[in-house]
All heavy atoms as an XYZ file, in Angstrom:
778
protein
N     -24.690    -24.958     43.655
C     -26.117    -25.152     43.527
C     -26.839    -24.362     44.610
O     -26.347    -24.216     45.712
C     -26.411    -26.651     43.648
C     -27.838    -27.003     43.391
S     -28.250    -26.646     41.694
C     -29.691    -27.600     41.502
N     -27.986    -23.869     44.277
C     -28.864    -23.193     45.223
C     -30.110    -24.064     45.357
O     -30.672    -24.491     44.352
C     -29.241    -21.792     44.718
C     -27.981    -20.932     44.628
C     -30.279    -21.149     45.624
C     -28.197    -19.619     43.931
N     -30.519    -24.341     46.588
C     -31.674    -25.204     46.786
C     -32.772    -24.474     47.548
O     -32.513    -23.516     48.278
C     -31.284    -26.483     47.551
O     -30.726    -26.116     48.819
C     -30.286    -27.313     46.768
N     -33.974    -24.968     47.372
C     -35.141    -24.476     48.092
C     -35.656    -25.582     48.991
O     -35.656    -26.752     48.595
C     -36.259    -24.087     47.124
C     -35.948    -23.053     46.057
C     -37.127    -22.904     45.113
C     -35.612    -21.718     46.688
N     -36.096    -25.222     50.176
C     -36.787    -26.202     51.012
C     -38.171    -26.421     50.412
O     -38.649    -25.635     49.577
C     -36.930    -25.709     52.458
O     -37.750    -24.542     52.475
C     -35.576    -25.437     53.103
N     -38.817    -27.470     50.850
C     -40.170    -27.751     50.370
C     -41.112    -26.589     50.686
O     -41.942    -26.192     49.862
C     -40.689    -29.045     51.003
C     -42.037    -29.477     50.475
C     -42.499    -30.798     51.071
O     -41.673    -31.573     51.581
O     -43.718    -31.038     51.016
N     -40.965    -26.018     51.867
C     -41.797    -24.889     52.286
C     -41.596    -23.675     51.371
O     -42.564    -23.037     50.944
C     -41.460    -24.525     53.732
O     -42.144    -23.376     54.151
N     -40.338    -23.366     51.053
C     -40.046    -22.234     50.172
C     -40.567    -22.487     48.766
O     -41.159    -21.600     48.146
C     -38.543    -21.963     50.141
N     -40.372    -23.695     48.271
C     -40.826    -24.025     46.920
C     -42.345    -23.905     46.795
O     -42.843    -23.363     45.801
C     -40.371    -25.431     46.543
N     -43.081    -24.374     47.789
C     -44.548    -24.275     47.764
C     -44.998    -22.815     47.762
O     -45.892    -22.426     47.013
C     -45.159    -25.008     48.958
C     -45.170    -26.498     48.815
C     -45.831    -27.143     50.020
C     -45.825    -28.656     49.903
N     -46.422    -29.301     51.075
N     -44.369    -22.003     48.613
C     -44.746    -20.585     48.698
C     -44.441    -19.873     47.384
O     -45.271    -19.129     46.860
C     -44.002    -19.917     49.863
C     -44.374    -18.477     50.077
C     -45.821    -18.336     50.505
C     -46.161    -16.907     50.856
N     -47.567    -16.764     51.242
N     -43.249    -20.113     46.831
C     -42.857    -19.456     45.581
C     -43.739    -19.912     44.426
O     -44.199    -19.092     43.629
C     -41.369    -19.725     45.283
C     -40.507    -19.003     46.318
C     -41.003    -19.289     43.869
C     -39.064    -19.476     46.363
N     -44.010    -21.215     44.342
C     -44.864    -21.733     43.263
C     -46.245    -21.082     43.310
O     -46.812    -20.727     42.273
C     -44.968    -23.249     43.358
N     -46.772    -20.905     44.507
C     -48.067    -20.247     44.650
C     -48.032    -18.794     44.212
O     -48.949    -18.317     43.544
N     -46.978    -18.089     44.555
C     -46.846    -16.683     44.166
C     -46.635    -16.542     42.658
O     -47.186    -15.644     42.028
C     -45.690    -16.027     44.926
C     -45.881    -15.882     46.435
C     -44.576    -15.482     47.108
C     -46.983    -14.885     46.744
N     -45.839    -17.426     42.073
C     -45.578    -17.365     40.632
C     -46.821    -17.714     39.833
O     -47.087    -17.111     38.791
C     -44.398    -18.299     40.256
C     -43.081    -17.681     40.748
C     -44.335    -18.536     38.751
C     -41.872    -18.575     40.534
N     -47.604    -18.671     40.320
C     -48.778    -19.122     39.561
C     -49.808    -18.014     39.366
O     -50.606    -18.063     38.442
C     -49.427    -20.329     40.231
O     -50.067    -19.950     41.435
N     -49.789    -17.013     40.213
C     -50.746    -15.900     40.116
C     -50.142    -14.680     39.428
O     -50.606    -13.571     39.630
C     -51.217    -15.515     41.520
C     -51.991    -16.627     42.184
O     -52.735    -17.345     41.535
N     -51.798    -16.783     43.482
N     -49.089    -14.888     38.626
C     -48.419    -13.758     37.983
C     -47.880    -14.180     36.624
O     -48.045    -15.325     36.210
C     -47.264    -13.266     38.864
O     -46.206    -14.207     38.845
N     -47.207    -13.256     35.966
C     -46.566    -13.586     34.686
C     -45.077    -13.868     34.869
O     -44.322    -13.908     33.909
C     -46.805    -12.492     33.650
C     -46.334    -11.121     34.109
O     -45.972    -10.969     35.287
O     -46.336    -10.196     33.279
N     -44.642    -14.097     36.098
C     -43.256    -14.465     36.385
C     -43.073    -15.963     36.182
O     -44.018    -16.737     36.318
C     -42.891    -14.092     37.823
C     -42.946    -12.605     38.038
O     -42.222    -11.859     37.404
N     -43.830    -12.157     38.921
N     -41.813    -16.352     35.879
C     -41.538    -17.765     35.647
C     -40.479    -18.323     36.598
O     -40.239    -19.526     36.611
C     -41.097    -18.016     34.188
C     -39.786    -17.268     33.878
C     -42.195    -17.639     33.215
C     -39.127    -17.689     32.585
N     -39.837    -17.461     37.383
C     -38.733    -17.897     38.232
C     -38.519    -16.906     39.364
O     -39.128    -15.839     39.393
C     -37.452    -18.012     37.404
N     -37.621    -17.293     40.276
C     -37.151    -16.344     41.282
C     -35.735    -15.919     40.907
O     -35.051    -16.600     40.143
C     -37.165    -16.929     42.713
C     -36.278    -18.169     42.821
C     -38.577    -17.166     43.176
C     -35.995    -18.590     44.256
N     -35.328    -14.779     41.443
C     -33.994    -14.247     41.189
C     -33.363    -13.858     42.525
O     -33.521    -12.728     43.005
C     -34.079    -13.039     40.266
C     -32.729    -12.404     39.938
C     -32.857    -11.269     38.955
N     -33.309    -11.718     37.668
C     -32.537    -12.323     36.751
N     -31.273    -12.557     37.027
N     -33.034    -12.691     35.601
N     -32.666    -14.812     43.178
C     -31.939    -14.435     44.391
C     -30.683    -13.659     43.994
O     -30.157    -13.843     42.895
C     -31.582    -15.785     45.030
C     -31.558    -16.746     43.899
C     -32.533    -16.222     42.876
N     -30.226    -12.812     44.870
C     -29.038    -12.030     44.549
C     -28.368    -11.485     45.792
O     -28.817    -11.691     46.919
N     -27.284    -10.787     45.540
C     -26.482    -10.169     46.595
C     -26.157     -8.755     46.155
O     -25.857     -8.510     44.991
C     -25.164    -10.956     46.787
C     -24.232    -10.234     47.731
C     -25.449    -12.357     47.286
N     -26.227     -7.819     47.090
C     -25.782     -6.449     46.809
C     -24.993     -5.954     48.010
O     -25.148     -6.455     49.128
C     -26.971     -5.549     46.494
C     -27.872     -5.300     47.663
C     -28.942     -4.258     47.329
N     -29.822     -4.152     48.461
C     -31.132     -4.302     48.419
N     -31.725     -4.551     47.275
N     -31.853     -4.193     49.497
N     -24.155     -4.991     47.776
C     -23.363     -4.407     48.850
C     -24.262     -3.662     49.812
O     -25.236     -3.039     49.412
N     -23.959     -3.753     51.084
C     -24.734     -3.031     52.087
C     -25.133     -3.932     53.233
O     -24.718     -5.082     53.316
N     -25.936     -3.408     54.094
C     -26.323     -4.155     55.284
C     -25.264     -4.007     56.353
O     -24.150     -3.563     56.101
N     -25.571     -4.418     57.540
C     -24.635     -4.212     58.654
C     -23.459     -5.187     58.640
O     -22.501     -4.992     59.367
C     -25.374     -4.272     59.984
S     -26.476     -5.664     60.177
N     -23.495     -6.225     57.780
C     -22.376     -7.170     57.724
C     -21.601     -7.111     56.417
O     -20.671     -7.863     56.215
C     -22.887     -8.599     57.947
O     -23.318     -8.767     59.273
N     -22.006     -6.264     55.469
C     -21.248     -6.108     54.230
C     -22.026     -6.397     52.964
O     -21.898     -5.698     51.975
N     -22.823     -7.459     52.953
C     -23.647     -7.811     51.804
C     -25.075     -8.069     52.264
O     -25.291     -8.581     53.359
C     -23.140     -9.090     51.114
C     -21.782     -8.953     50.500
C     -20.674     -9.492     51.126
C     -21.612     -8.306     49.291
C     -19.409     -9.386     50.570
C     -20.352     -8.191     48.721
C     -19.248     -8.733     49.361
N     -26.031     -7.746     51.402
C     -27.437     -8.015     51.689
C     -27.990     -8.991     50.660
O     -27.615     -8.947     49.490
C     -28.266     -6.730     51.626
O     -27.892     -5.844     52.636
N     -28.891     -9.837     51.116
C     -29.584    -10.750     50.215
C     -30.729    -10.021     49.530
O     -31.370     -9.156     50.125
C     -30.173    -11.927     50.994
C     -29.159    -12.796     51.673
C     -29.063    -12.818     53.064
C     -28.303    -13.602     50.935
C     -28.143    -13.628     53.707
C     -27.376    -14.418     51.566
C     -27.299    -14.425     52.950
O     -26.382    -15.226     53.581
N     -30.995    -10.391     48.287
C     -32.176     -9.913     47.587
C     -32.925    -11.122     47.051
O     -32.332    -12.169     46.791
C     -31.821     -8.976     46.413
O     -31.061     -9.689     45.438
C     -31.036     -7.770     46.893
N     -34.216    -10.992     46.896
C     -35.029    -12.049     46.307
C     -36.155    -11.387     45.535
O     -36.991    -10.701     46.119
C     -35.580    -12.983     47.379
C     -36.334    -14.203     46.884
C     -35.427    -15.112     46.046
C     -36.906    -14.997     48.046
N     -36.118    -11.558     44.229
C     -37.113    -10.953     43.348
C     -37.708    -12.043     42.467
O     -37.216    -13.167     42.434
C     -36.455     -9.889     42.473
C     -35.815     -8.768     43.265
C     -35.004     -7.810     42.409
O     -34.780     -8.114     41.213
O     -34.594     -6.771     42.934
N     -38.733    -11.674     41.727
C     -39.309    -12.582     40.737
C     -38.731    -12.233     39.376
O     -38.304    -11.109     39.136
C     -40.829    -12.479     40.732
C     -41.436    -13.033     41.993
C     -41.819    -12.197     43.015
C     -41.588    -14.397     42.149
C     -42.359    -12.706     44.183
C     -42.129    -14.922     43.312
C     -42.511    -14.076     44.336
N     -38.735    -13.202     38.475
C     -38.133    -13.025     37.158
C     -39.103    -13.462     36.071
O     -39.694    -14.540     36.154
C     -36.847    -13.855     37.077
O     -36.264    -13.769     35.804
N     -39.240    -12.610     35.056
C     -40.088    -12.943     33.902
C     -39.294    -13.653     32.819
O     -39.863    -14.356     31.994
C     -40.721    -11.679     33.343
C     -41.704    -11.063     34.310
C     -42.343     -9.830     33.767
C     -43.303     -9.328     34.840
N     -43.786     -8.031     34.622
N     -37.966    -13.451     32.820
C     -37.095    -14.127     31.859
C     -35.657    -14.039     32.348
O     -35.305    -13.146     33.112
C     -37.222    -13.509     30.467
O     -36.757    -12.177     30.478
N     -34.853    -14.954     31.880
C     -33.434    -14.943     32.238
C     -32.729    -13.833     31.464
O     -33.063    -13.569     30.308
C     -32.799    -16.287     31.923
N     -31.779    -13.204     32.103
C     -30.967    -12.176     31.452
C     -29.740    -12.843     30.836
O     -29.360    -13.958     31.218
C     -30.542    -11.119     32.469
N     -29.108    -12.160     29.885
C     -27.875    -12.680     29.295
C     -26.859    -12.934     30.400
O     -26.637    -12.081     31.259
C     -27.287    -11.681     28.295
C     -28.079    -11.608     26.999
O     -28.846    -12.546     26.719
O     -27.920    -10.617     26.278
N     -26.246    -14.088     30.382
C     -25.228    -14.430     31.359
C     -25.753    -15.056     32.634
O     -24.960    -15.489     33.476
N     -27.070    -15.103     32.821
C     -27.628    -15.720     34.020
C     -27.349    -17.211     34.059
O     -27.329    -17.886     33.028
C     -29.161    -15.559     34.060
C     -29.618    -14.248     34.644
O     -28.784    -13.480     35.145
O     -30.843    -13.990     34.588
N     -27.172    -17.730     35.247
C     -27.200    -19.169     35.464
C     -28.671    -19.528     35.675
O     -29.398    -18.807     36.356
C     -26.387    -19.557     36.687
C     -24.894    -19.387     36.482
C     -24.145    -20.255     37.460
C     -22.688    -20.334     37.115
N     -22.385    -21.267     36.063
N     -29.093    -20.620     35.063
C     -30.479    -21.063     35.198
C     -30.461    -22.394     35.931
O     -29.876    -23.368     35.460
C     -31.154    -21.180     33.823
C     -31.134    -19.814     33.132
C     -32.584    -21.695     33.984
C     -31.594    -19.836     31.702
N     -31.086    -22.407     37.101
C     -31.122    -23.581     37.960
C     -32.569    -23.956     38.226
O     -33.488    -23.210     37.895
C     -30.420    -23.285     39.285
C     -29.035    -22.643     39.228
C     -28.615    -22.182     40.607
C     -28.037    -23.624     38.660
N     -32.757    -25.105     38.860
C     -34.089    -25.509     39.283
C     -33.969    -26.297     40.577
O     -33.057    -27.101     40.741
C     -34.761    -26.364     38.209
C     -36.213    -26.655     38.523
C     -36.942    -27.328     37.379
O     -36.724    -26.932     36.221
O     -37.721    -28.243     37.656
N     -34.893    -26.033     41.497
C     -34.939    -26.761     42.761
C     -36.397    -26.974     43.136
O     -37.194    -26.031     43.093
C     -34.218    -25.974     43.859
O     -34.322    -26.634     45.104
N     -36.747    -28.190     43.464
C     -38.120    -28.522     43.886
C     -39.149    -28.070     42.844
O     -40.260    -27.658     43.184
C     -38.445    -27.888     45.242
C     -37.514    -28.245     46.351
C     -38.022    -29.386     47.211
O     -39.060    -29.963     46.953
N     -37.266    -29.723     48.217
N     -38.767    -28.087     41.568
C     -39.686    -27.707     40.506
C     -39.786    -26.213     40.251
O     -40.551    -25.778     39.403
N     -39.017    -25.396     40.968
C     -39.036    -23.940     40.806
C     -37.774    -23.513     40.069
O     -36.658    -23.895     40.444
C     -39.103    -23.235     42.183
C     -38.987    -21.724     42.021
C     -40.384    -23.599     42.911
N     -37.940    -22.702     39.025
C     -36.791    -22.193     38.281
C     -36.150    -21.040     39.045
O     -36.829    -20.237     39.683
C     -37.214    -21.722     36.893
C     -37.590    -22.864     35.986
C     -37.904    -22.378     34.608
C     -38.309    -23.581     33.758
N     -38.667    -23.213     32.419
N     -34.821    -20.985     38.928
C     -34.030    -19.954     39.603
C     -33.137    -19.306     38.563
O     -32.374    -19.995     37.882
C     -33.170    -20.566     40.728
C     -34.057    -21.269     41.761
C     -32.305    -19.496     41.380
C     -33.287    -22.139     42.751
N     -33.222    -17.985     38.418
C     -32.330    -17.209     37.550
C     -31.408    -16.422     38.470
O     -31.872    -15.745     39.382
C     -33.116    -16.227     36.677
C     -34.079    -16.884     35.752
N     -35.116    -16.190     35.161
C     -34.185    -18.160     35.287
C     -35.800    -17.001     34.378
N     -35.260    -18.209     34.448
N     -30.101    -16.497     38.203
C     -29.159    -15.796     39.069
C     -27.981    -15.279     38.258
O     -27.460    -15.997     37.398
C     -28.692    -16.704     40.231
C     -27.791    -15.935     41.190
C     -28.044    -17.972     39.725
C     -27.577    -16.628     42.512
N     -27.593    -14.042     38.514
C     -26.436    -13.482     37.810
C     -25.163    -14.134     38.343
O     -25.119    -14.636     39.464
C     -26.399    -11.955     37.949
C     -26.138    -11.512     39.380
O     -24.952    -11.384     39.736
O     -27.119    -11.315     40.130
N     -24.128    -14.126     37.507
C     -22.889    -14.843     37.838
C     -22.219    -14.314     39.105
O     -21.677    -15.074     39.894
C     -21.917    -14.786     36.667
C     -22.360    -15.648     35.516
C     -21.363    -15.586     34.382
C     -21.858    -16.424     33.214
N     -20.943    -16.371     32.082
N     -22.249    -13.005     39.316
C     -21.608    -12.429     40.497
C     -22.299    -12.909     41.775
O     -21.646    -13.341     42.723
C     -21.628    -10.902     40.421
C     -20.960    -10.235     41.599
C     -21.011     -8.728     41.472
C     -20.443     -8.066     42.709
N     -20.622     -6.624     42.690
N     -23.626    -12.842     41.786
C     -24.364    -13.296     42.970
C     -24.166    -14.783     43.192
O     -24.073    -15.246     44.339
C     -25.857    -12.986     42.818
O     -26.082    -11.593     42.841
N     -24.083    -15.551     42.098
C     -23.916    -17.000     42.219
C     -22.642    -17.348     42.994
O     -22.637    -18.279     43.799
C     -23.898    -17.654     40.834
C     -23.830    -19.161     40.883
C     -24.945    -19.898     41.283
C     -22.669    -19.830     40.558
C     -24.887    -21.280     41.342
C     -22.610    -21.223     40.611
C     -23.720    -21.934     41.003
O     -23.668    -23.308     41.067
N     -21.588    -16.570     42.796
C     -20.338    -16.834     43.514
C     -20.527    -16.752     45.036
O     -19.912    -17.499     45.786
C     -19.255    -15.849     43.084
C     -18.782    -15.975     41.642
C     -17.818    -14.845     41.301
C     -18.144    -17.330     41.392
N     -21.378    -15.840     45.486
C     -21.621    -15.668     46.915
C     -22.692    -16.613     47.450
O     -22.771    -16.851     48.652
C     -22.046    -14.228     47.222
C     -20.942    -13.230     47.030
C     -20.892    -12.428     45.897
C     -19.943    -13.081     47.983
C     -19.874    -11.510     45.719
C     -18.919    -12.164     47.820
C     -18.897    -11.381     46.676
O     -17.883    -10.472     46.499
N     -23.551    -17.115     46.560
C     -24.690    -17.910     47.001
C     -24.571    -19.402     46.706
O     -25.521    -20.149     46.965
C     -25.980    -17.356     46.383
C     -26.336    -15.924     46.777
C     -27.618    -15.487     46.101
C     -26.458    -15.785     48.291
N     -23.428    -19.852     46.170
C     -23.255    -21.288     45.939
C     -23.434    -22.040     47.253
O     -22.844    -21.667     48.262
C     -21.864    -21.594     45.370
C     -21.702    -21.218     43.933
S     -20.146    -21.809     43.214
C     -18.937    -20.981     44.226
N     -24.272    -23.048     47.253
C     -24.506    -23.852     48.447
C     -25.604    -23.327     49.350
O     -25.924    -23.946     50.370
N     -26.223    -22.204     49.004
C     -27.272    -21.607     49.830
C     -28.563    -22.419     49.736
O     -28.926    -22.927     48.689
C     -27.534    -20.145     49.400
C     -28.876    -19.638     49.871
C     -26.445    -19.251     49.925
N     -29.236    -22.513     50.863
C     -30.581    -23.081     50.919
C     -31.524    -21.932     51.277
O     -31.280    -21.204     52.241
C     -30.662    -24.169     51.987
C     -32.069    -24.723     52.158
C     -32.170    -25.621     53.362
O     -32.069    -25.100     54.508
O     -32.351    -26.828     53.169
N     -32.584    -21.785     50.500
C     -33.589    -20.755     50.780
C     -34.784    -21.454     51.413
O     -35.329    -22.401     50.859
C     -33.998    -19.996     49.508
C     -32.770    -19.314     48.885
C     -35.081    -18.968     49.839
C     -33.042    -18.670     47.534
N     -35.176    -20.973     52.576
C     -36.291    -21.551     53.326
C     -37.390    -20.509     53.444
O     -37.155    -19.309     53.276
C     -35.800    -21.971     54.717
C     -36.772    -22.878     55.455
O     -37.774    -23.319     54.853
O     -36.522    -23.147     56.641
N     -38.602    -20.967     53.743
C     -39.708    -20.057     54.030
C     -40.205    -20.373     55.427
O     -40.568    -21.515     55.729
C     -40.838    -20.203     53.014
C     -41.979    -19.255     53.297
C     -41.852    -17.903     53.009
C     -43.155    -19.695     53.893
C     -42.873    -17.009     53.293
C     -44.183    -18.813     54.172
C     -44.035    -17.476     53.876
O     -45.056    -16.591     54.158
N     -40.212    -19.367     56.279
C     -40.653    -19.502     57.660
C     -42.012    -18.832     57.804
O     -42.183    -17.688     57.381
C     -39.652    -18.820     58.638
C     -38.218    -19.269     58.380
C     -40.075    -19.033     60.075
C     -37.919    -20.696     58.684
N     -42.963    -19.528     58.403
C     -44.290    -18.965     58.641
C     -44.539    -19.016     60.141
O     -44.821    -20.065     60.701
C     -45.358    -19.757     57.885
C     -46.706    -19.068     57.884
O     -46.798    -17.914     58.359
O     -47.674    -19.680     57.411
N     -44.352    -17.887     60.793
C     -44.486    -17.839     62.243
C     -44.347    -16.412     62.720
O     -44.837    -15.486     62.070
N     -43.625    -16.215     63.821
C     -43.437    -14.870     64.348
C     -42.676    -13.983     63.370
O     -42.979    -12.806     63.239
C     -42.676    -14.926     65.679
C     -43.439    -15.524     66.851
C     -42.548    -15.603     68.081
C     -44.689    -14.713     67.151
N     -41.679    -14.537     62.701
C     -40.923    -13.801     61.692
C     -41.141    -14.482     60.348
O     -40.309    -15.255     59.886
C     -39.442    -13.755     62.042
C     -39.162    -12.941     63.274
C     -37.675    -12.817     63.549
O     -36.890    -13.700     63.223
N     -37.289    -11.719     64.147
N     -42.263    -14.198     59.722
C     -42.619    -14.821     58.462
C     -41.790    -14.246     57.320
O     -41.591    -13.038     57.232
C     -44.124    -14.605     58.165
O     -44.865    -15.220     59.221
C     -44.530    -15.207     56.849
N     -41.295    -15.122     56.461
C     -40.559    -14.670     55.292
C     -39.534    -15.692     54.843
O     -39.427    -16.790     55.394
N     -38.792    -15.319     53.813
C     -37.761    -16.186     53.264
C     -36.468    -16.004     54.038
O     -36.106    -14.898     54.415
C     -37.548    -15.889     51.779
C     -38.724    -16.287     50.940
C     -39.667    -15.347     50.560
C     -38.902    -17.599     50.543
C     -40.765    -15.710     49.800
C     -39.993    -17.981     49.789
C     -40.926    -17.031     49.411
N     -35.773    -17.123     54.271
C     -34.524    -17.109     55.030
C     -33.444    -17.781     54.181
O     -33.659    -18.853     53.629
C     -34.693    -17.868     56.341
C     -33.443    -17.916     57.167
C     -33.668    -18.702     58.451
C     -32.355    -18.765     59.215
N     -32.449    -19.634     60.369
N     -32.288    -17.127     54.089
C     -31.140    -17.677     53.371
C     -30.232    -18.377     54.378
O     -29.743    -17.744     55.312
C     -30.356    -16.550     52.688
C     -31.019    -15.973     51.472
C     -32.165    -15.203     51.572
C     -30.474    -16.195     50.216
C     -32.765    -14.664     50.452
C     -31.066    -15.663     49.085
C     -32.215    -14.898     49.202
N     -30.031    -19.666     54.187
C     -29.095    -20.433     55.008
C     -27.817    -20.579     54.190
O     -27.750    -21.387     53.274
C     -29.680    -21.802     55.364
C     -30.945    -21.675     56.194
O     -30.975    -20.928     57.157
N     -31.983    -22.378     55.809
N     -26.823    -19.746     54.501
C     -25.617    -19.639     53.697
C     -24.417    -20.248     54.427
O     -23.901    -19.659     55.371
C     -25.343    -18.163     53.380
C     -24.231    -17.974     52.383
O     -23.466    -18.878     52.103
N     -24.136    -16.767     51.846
N     -23.945    -21.427     53.970
C     -22.800    -22.051     54.635
C     -21.488    -21.300     54.407
O     -20.509    -21.547     55.110
C     -22.743    -23.443     53.999
C     -23.335    -23.254     52.641
C     -24.411    -22.202     52.826
N     -21.463    -20.376     53.454
C     -20.248    -19.615     53.153
C     -20.109    -18.351     53.993
O     -19.049    -17.732     53.993
C     -20.227    -19.222     51.671
C     -20.362    -20.429     50.774
O     -19.658    -21.418     50.933
N     -21.301    -20.372     49.841
N     -21.163    -17.967     54.676
C     -21.136    -16.731     55.463
C     -20.273    -16.928     56.706
O     -20.486    -17.863     57.472
C     -22.545    -16.319     55.857
N     -19.319    -16.060     56.870
C     -18.467    -16.110     58.053
C     -19.084    -15.311     59.202
O     -18.797    -15.556     60.362
C     -17.083    -15.564     57.717
C     -16.327    -16.458     56.754
C     -14.862    -16.152     56.755
C     -13.983    -17.077     55.997
N     -14.382    -17.722     54.851
N     -19.936    -14.367     58.836
C     -20.583    -13.527     59.841
C     -21.935    -13.106     59.298
O     -22.081    -12.806     58.119
C     -19.719    -12.293     60.104
C     -20.216    -11.421     61.220
C     -19.255    -10.294     61.474
N     -19.137     -9.490     60.240
C     -18.861     -8.210     60.211
N     -18.636     -7.553     61.321
N     -18.776     -7.552     59.078
N     -22.947    -13.099     60.134
C     -24.266    -12.606     59.742
C     -24.743    -11.602     60.790
O     -24.272    -11.609     61.932
C     -25.313    -13.743     59.655
O     -25.399    -14.390     60.920
C     -24.944    -14.753     58.593
N     -25.654    -10.753     60.392
C     -26.193     -9.781     61.335
C     -27.323    -10.442     62.138
O     -27.768    -11.543     61.811
C     -26.690     -8.545     60.619
S     -28.121     -8.855     59.572
N     -27.781     -9.776     63.131
C     -28.833    -10.316     63.994
C     -30.146    -10.589     63.282
O     -30.852    -11.526     63.609
N     -30.455     -9.788     62.257
C     -31.717     -9.973     61.542
C     -31.613    -11.053     60.480
O     -32.617    -11.503     59.948
C     -32.181     -8.658     60.920
S     -31.117     -8.055     59.580
N     -30.393    -11.485     60.134
C     -30.212    -12.535     59.146
C     -30.310    -12.079     57.713
O     -30.311    -12.892     56.792
N     -30.391    -10.775     57.484
C     -30.553    -10.270     56.120
C     -29.244     -9.795     55.492
O     -29.240     -9.406     54.343
C     -31.587     -9.143     56.103
C     -32.980     -9.660     56.432
C     -34.038     -8.586     56.358
O     -33.757     -7.492     55.848
O     -35.145     -8.842     56.833
N     -28.157     -9.822     56.236
C     -26.871     -9.461     55.652
C     -25.796    -10.395     56.174
O     -25.958    -11.073     57.184
C     -26.533     -7.990     55.933
O     -26.276     -7.783     57.293
N     -24.669    -10.441     55.431
C     -23.605    -11.381     55.758
C     -22.274    -10.871     55.237
O     -22.215     -9.930     54.458
C     -23.909    -12.757     55.156
C     -23.802    -12.788     53.650
C     -22.670    -13.320     53.027
C     -24.817    -12.285     52.846
C     -22.572    -13.352     51.651
C     -24.724    -12.325     51.468
C     -23.600    -12.851     50.860
N     -21.206    -11.538     55.646
C     -19.891    -11.285     55.074
C     -19.210    -12.627     54.850
O     -19.543    -13.625     55.492
C     -19.036    -10.398     55.976
O     -18.743    -11.075     57.182
N     -18.272    -12.640     53.900
C     -17.564    -13.886     53.591
C     -16.105    -13.764     53.951
O     -15.587    -12.731     54.178
C     -17.671    -14.235     52.088
O     -17.159    -13.165     51.320
C     -19.101    -14.525     51.727
């Protein structure tokens, strides 16, 4: 399962309400200083093979490959000196200093 904090859900719901998107699409791609990088996009519809989840009233579309790396992840939204979305990944064995890449 992938969960959103209340802060992340409020921010995403506000962004989605002003668009034709219906969900977020977290993902993983190769790269970054630790091996994998997180991605977070908006989604207008689920793709074939996507897992469809919901957390805090927000729909989440995720491809099966990314889901394997993101099971158990909590997505938070920080509003402060470093404003943005943060992935709290209990499966990451190593993360980079900026928090945007990881390895398992």
